[in-house]
Each structure stands twice: as C-alpha cells, then as structure tokens.
C-alpha positions as CSV (number, residue, x, y, z in Angstrom):
1,M,25.4,21.3,-4.9
2,I,23.5,18.7,-2.9
3,E,22.0,16.0,-5.2
4,G,20.0,14.1,-2.6
5,L,20.4,11.7,0.3
6,S,23.4,9.4,-0.2
7,H,22.9,6.9,2.6
8,V,22.0,6.4,6.3
9,T,24.3,4.5,8.6
10,F,23.4,2.8,11.9
11,M,25.9,1.4,14.4
12,V,24.4,-1.9,15.7
13,S,25.6,-4.5,18.2
14,D,24.4,-7.5,16.1
15,L,24.5,-7.4,12.2
16,G,22.4,-10.5,11.9
17,R,19.7,-9.3,14.2
18,M,19.5,-5.9,12.5
19,T,19.4,-7.7,9.1
20,A,16.3,-9.5,10.2
21,F,14.8,-6.3,11.5
22,L,15.4,-4.4,8.2
23,S,14.2,-7.4,6.1
24,K,11.1,-8.3,8.0
25,I,9.8,-4.8,8.6
26,F,11.0,-2.9,5.6
27,G,11.5,-5.6,3.0
28,A,15.1,-4.4,2.8
29,E,17.2,-5.9,0.0
30,E,20.7,-6.8,1.2
31,I,23.2,-5.8,-1.4
32,Y,26.6,-6.2,0.4
33,A,28.1,-7.9,3.4
34,S,31.7,-7.3,4.4
35,G,32.1,-10.8,5.9
36,N,35.7,-11.1,7.2
37,T,36.9,-8.2,5.1
38,T,36.8,-4.7,6.6
39,F,37.0,-1.7,4.3
40,S,35.6,0.7,6.8
41,I,35.8,1.0,10.6
42,S,34.0,-2.4,11.3
43,G,32.0,-5.2,9.7
44,E,29.2,-3.8,7.7
45,K,26.2,-4.6,5.5
46,F,24.4,-2.4,2.9
47,F,20.7,-2.6,2.0
48,L,18.2,-0.8,-0.2
49,V,15.0,0.3,1.5
50,G,12.6,2.0,-0.9
51,G,15.6,3.1,-3.0
52,V,17.5,4.5,0.0
53,W,21.0,3.0,0.8
54,V,21.0,1.9,4.4
55,A,24.3,0.8,5.9
56,I,24.7,-1.0,9.2
57,M,28.0,-1.3,11.0
58,E,29.1,-3.3,14.0
59,G,29.5,-1.1,17.0
60,D,28.1,0.0,20.3
61,S,24.4,0.6,20.7
62,L,23.1,4.1,21.4
63,S,23.1,4.7,25.2
64,E,19.6,6.2,25.3
65,K,16.5,6.6,23.2
66,T,15.7,9.9,21.7
67,Y,13.2,11.3,19.2
68,N,15.9,11.6,16.5
69,H,14.6,9.3,13.8
70,I,14.4,8.3,10.1
71,A,10.9,8.1,8.6
72,F,10.0,5.9,5.6
73,K,7.0,6.8,3.5
74,I,4.3,4.1,3.1
75,P,0.9,4.1,1.4
76,E,-2.1,4.6,3.8
77,D,-3.5,1.2,2.6
78,Y,-0.4,-0.6,3.9
79,F,-0.3,1.0,7.4
80,D,-2.0,-1.9,9.2
81,A,0.1,-4.5,7.5
82,Y,3.3,-2.7,8.4
83,A,2.1,-2.3,12.0
84,E,1.6,-6.1,12.1
85,R,5.2,-6.6,10.9
86,V,6.5,-4.4,13.7
87,R,4.3,-6.2,16.3
88,L,5.5,-9.6,15.2
89,L,9.1,-8.7,15.9
90,G,8.1,-7.6,19.4
91,V,10.1,-4.3,19.2
92,E,9.2,-1.3,21.4
93,V,6.6,0.9,19.8
94,R,6.6,4.6,20.8
95,E,3.3,6.5,21.1
96,S,2.7,8.8,18.2
97,R,2.8,12.5,18.8
98,N,-0.3,14.6,18.6
99,R,-1.2,15.3,15.0
100,V,-3.4,17.7,13.0
101,D,-6.1,15.5,11.4
102,G,-5.2,14.8,7.8
103,E,-1.4,15.1,7.9
104,G,-0.9,11.4,7.7
105,R,-0.5,8.5,10.1
106,S,2.7,7.4,11.8
107,L,4.1,4.4,13.5
108,Y,7.2,4.9,15.6
109,F,9.3,2.0,16.9
110,Y,12.8,1.4,18.2
111,D,15.3,-1.2,16.9
112,Y,17.5,-3.2,19.2
113,D,20.1,-0.5,19.5
114,N,17.8,2.4,20.4
115,H,17.4,3.9,16.9
116,L,14.0,5.3,16.3
117,F,12.2,4.5,13.0
118,E,8.9,5.9,11.7
119,L,6.6,4.7,9.0
120,H,4.5,7.6,7.8
121,T,1.7,7.8,5.3
122,G,1.7,11.6,4.6
123,T,3.8,13.9,2.5
124,L,5.4,17.3,3.2
125,E,2.8,19.0,1.0
126,Q,0.0,17.4,3.0
127,R,1.5,18.4,6.3
128,L,2.1,22.0,5.3
129,G,-1.4,22.3,3.8
130,R,-3.0,21.0,7.0
131,Y,-0.8,23.4,9.1
132,R,-1.9,26.3,7.0
133,E,-5.5,25.3,7.3
134,G,-5.1,24.9,11.1
135,V,-3.7,28.5,11.4
136,N,-6.5,29.9,9.3
137,S,-9.3,28.1,11.1
138,N,-7.7,28.0,14.6
139,R,-8.1,24.2,14.7
140,G,-6.4,22.5,17.7
141,M,-4.2,19.5,17.6
142,Q,-6.0,16.1,17.5
143,A,-4.4,12.8,18.4
144,T,-4.6,10.3,15.6
145,R,-3.1,6.9,14.9
C-alpha cells in the first residue's frame, strides 16, 4: 500500500549552487550533507521543502529541458513574492501554459541542471471543478499568469 511521496531526488552538477537555489527560492531547510562520506552513489544533501524530502546528488546535468517537473503549492497571496525570488536568482523562467481561468496561477522555472520546477496556487479540486465547468459551458482556454 502506498502511503505517500517519500522523496524526490535531483542529480546536480554543483551541490552548493543547488543548495542556494533551494534555500533562496523555496526556503528549504538543509537537514543532511554527506561531506566526504558517501553512503549512496555520490555526494548528497537532504532538504525539507514544505514537508517534502528533497535530495540532491552530485552528477551530470540533464542533457535537455523538458516539461517533466515538480510543482510546489503556494498561497495565491505569495505568488508575486516567490516570482521575485526566482527573478533575483536569474534562472530561466518558462512561459506558463494556457489555463482555464480559476484553476490557479503557475510560475515555471529551470534550475541550473535543466530540472523544471513549478510554483502553483491551485489545488486538484479547483482544477477539476474548472474543467467540469468548462465542459458544461463550452468555455475556451484563456491564458493567465
């Protein structure tokens, strides 16, 4: 029986740079650093981000950018503040996809190793509700930010 999400691991070329990325954008709490000791396949660090265990390990960057991503939920009132955190790091921001109005706002951005992250204000229940309304009223997609 699945109990929930255990952790997410990202292979990164620079543990220090990714530590700054996670800390400055997400307010990640570092809870472990392997230092010179290796228990896994390479040097690693563990963080908590909104209660989610995020692991980073030294390794090769992804060779290309894709839409595969991890999304963290944020309150609507904090959207602009998080967008500013991302802007201050100067990382690449990806244009948001077209959205049905009312399903929440999203900010997509890449880390230094081509991993895509999303900050999202909506919930699954909101999205499904808006999709049902769209089907019932034949509403089109509207681009929102």
